[in-house]
N, C-alpha and C positions, 0 to 999 in steps of 0.2 A: 505493499499500500506504499503511496507516494506522499511525501511530507508536506502537509497545509498548515502549518505553525512552529514557530520555535519561544517555549519559556526558557527565558532568561534569569538565571540568577543573578543575584547584585553583587552582593559583598563578594572580594576576592576575584569575581568571574569580568564584572566590566571593569567597575572602581577599585582603587589600590589601598582596598580597605584593614586586610587583614591582622598585620604588624599594630593600624593605631587601636583597631579591638582590644587586641591583647594588651597594652601598654593600659589601657582605659582602667582592664579587668582589671589588671595587676596593682594596680593605685586607687580601684576604691576595692576593692579585698584589704588594702594594706590601711587603709583609711579606717576599714572597722575590725583592724588586730589580727588579719589575715594575712600570713607571708603565701607567698604561693611559684613557683617558678615560671616563670611567663616559656618555658618551651612546653611547657607542658597544658599550659593554657593555648599556645600558639596549635595546637592538638587536637582544640575541640573547636578550633575555628569551624562554624558551618551552623551550630547549634543555635538555637536560642538562649536568651539566658534562663532562661527557667528547665533547660535541658542541660545546661552547662554546669549553673552551680551545685546541684547536687554530686558533681563530681570532685568539688574540694571542700566541702560543706557540710558537718552532720545536718539532720533533720532538724534538731530543736534549732539551732543556729539559723536554719531557712526558715521555718516557722516566727521567729522572734527578727530576724531582721532582713529578710531574703527580701521584701518591699522596698525596705529602704536601702540595700543596697544596691538596688538594680535606678530607682529612682537615681544614688548619688551619682551611677555610672554612666546613663543618660546623657544626664544634664554633664557633668564633666566632659564625656564623648564628645557632646554640642557644639561645648565651649572650648575645650585646648585642642583635639583633635580632627572633629572632621575639617574644621578650615584646609588643614592640610593633603586632605584627599583629592585626589589625581583620578580621572578615566586610564584605564590600559590603553597604549596603540592601537588604534586600527578598527575603534567600538564601532563610530560613525558612517564608517567605511563599508563593517560588515554588513549592519543593518542594514545601509543602502540595496547590496547587494539582494538581502535576502526578500526585501522590497521589490526590488526587480526582477526574481522569481516567483513572484504573486501570492507569496504566502505572508501571515499575520505574526504577530509580535506583540508578546505580552511578558512585562517583567513581572518578576515574582518574589518579592519581598516581605517580610514581617516585621519590616522598622514601622518607625510612625508613620501615619500619612504626609506630614507635613517635611521630613528628611528624603519618604522617597520621591516628593517633587524637585529637592535640591540635587536626588542623586538625577533625576531626568537630565536635570540642567548640567549637570560634573560634566555627562557622557554625553550631553547634546543628539539626545535623540527624543524626547517628548512630541516632535513630528511627525517621528516611523514607526512609534507603538501603537496597540488597539487597547490598549490597559495596562494596568499595574495593580497588584493586590499591593495591602498594608496591614498594619496589626490588628486592623478592625475585622481582620476578612479571615482569620484563623484562634481558633481555640485555642490549640497545643502548636508550639515549632516544630523546627525540624531536631529531628530527623523523622518527627508525625509528619503524615503529608498535607495533613491539611490546607498548607500555603497551596499549593501544586494545585488538589483541588482544586481552590478557589480561582488559579489563574483559569484550570479549564473552564469555570460556569463564561469565563470573560470570552472563552471562547467558541462556546455553544454555538452550532450543534455537532462540533467537531466532536471526533471521537477521541479517545485515547492515542491510538494506531497511527492515528492523522498528525502527531506531534512532536516531539522531542526535545527535552531539556536541554541547559548548557549549564554544566557549574564547575565549581572547582572543588568539593569537597566529599568524600564519602559519605558524611551528613544529607548532602544534597540526593547523591543516587540511591541513599535507604530512602526518602523521601520520597523520588521519583517511580520507586518499584513500589512504594507502598501507595500509588495513584495510578498504577498500571501505564505509567511514563519511561523510555528508555532514556539514557542520559549519556551524553560527550561531553566527556573533562576535560578541564587546561588546567595547566601546570602553574600557572599564573597567581594564583592564593597560594603555593605552596607544600600541596600533597606529592604526595613520590607518585607518576606512573601506575606503578606496581598498586598499589593502594587504591587510588581510580577505579583500577580493571577490576582487582580483587571486590571494590563492591556494585558491582555492575556495569561500569561502564561500557559503552560499544563501540566506542572511539576516544582519543585522546590527543590533544593537540595543546602546543604551548601557551598559544593565546587567542586573542580574537583576531590579530593578529595573521597570527601560521591558521587559526582557520581559514581565515579569507583567502591566504594566499592557495590551500588547498580546497577550496569549498566546493570544486567540480567533483570529487572523487568522496567529499563526506556526505556521512549519511542526512545531514541538511540537502544534498541536492539531490543524492542520490535514492531515498528512501529507503535505504537498507538495512532495518531497523533490528535485524537479526543479533 
């Protein structure tokens, strides 16, 4: 079945965010008296905060301070780290190519709605997409499939077999599988190719530019989603 739509993860896939998010989590945990290894945080990138915190905090602390930690982290990220974010090379050009092929595009982000608007501007793709998701659209964050299921609703009446996800983390791949979607992985988020393939990615590229340069043989063009 041919590809008719592409669903893009944002953090680490379109925008160079993962190191910034890692630093914000480390600083937020430290503010609440918890020291964590940045590399350990880095390996959790791709998860939402509700899924990441249990890897580092005991349940009683999450119950007592989880909401406060998350609020602190979000505010810290927006003030200190978000202004440093930049889009990866080739993002707009890749989106333009996808649109030339007649495919639809949806962004699948579990960030706040106002942040998603900023991400569209950073990537310079607002005029090329058919829609975007935000935290309001998902009860659970990745690796739960909620956000990709919400993206599929933006593509109605297309079926999962007619869409492909592009993401950077094994948690994206797990969420995609949960929504009956196949995923193409990109390495720019910092995960190794073997990790992405083991998580179920059907193809792996360096970044948006590499995917664009090899577009004709990619699952986005061929529809080969096996």
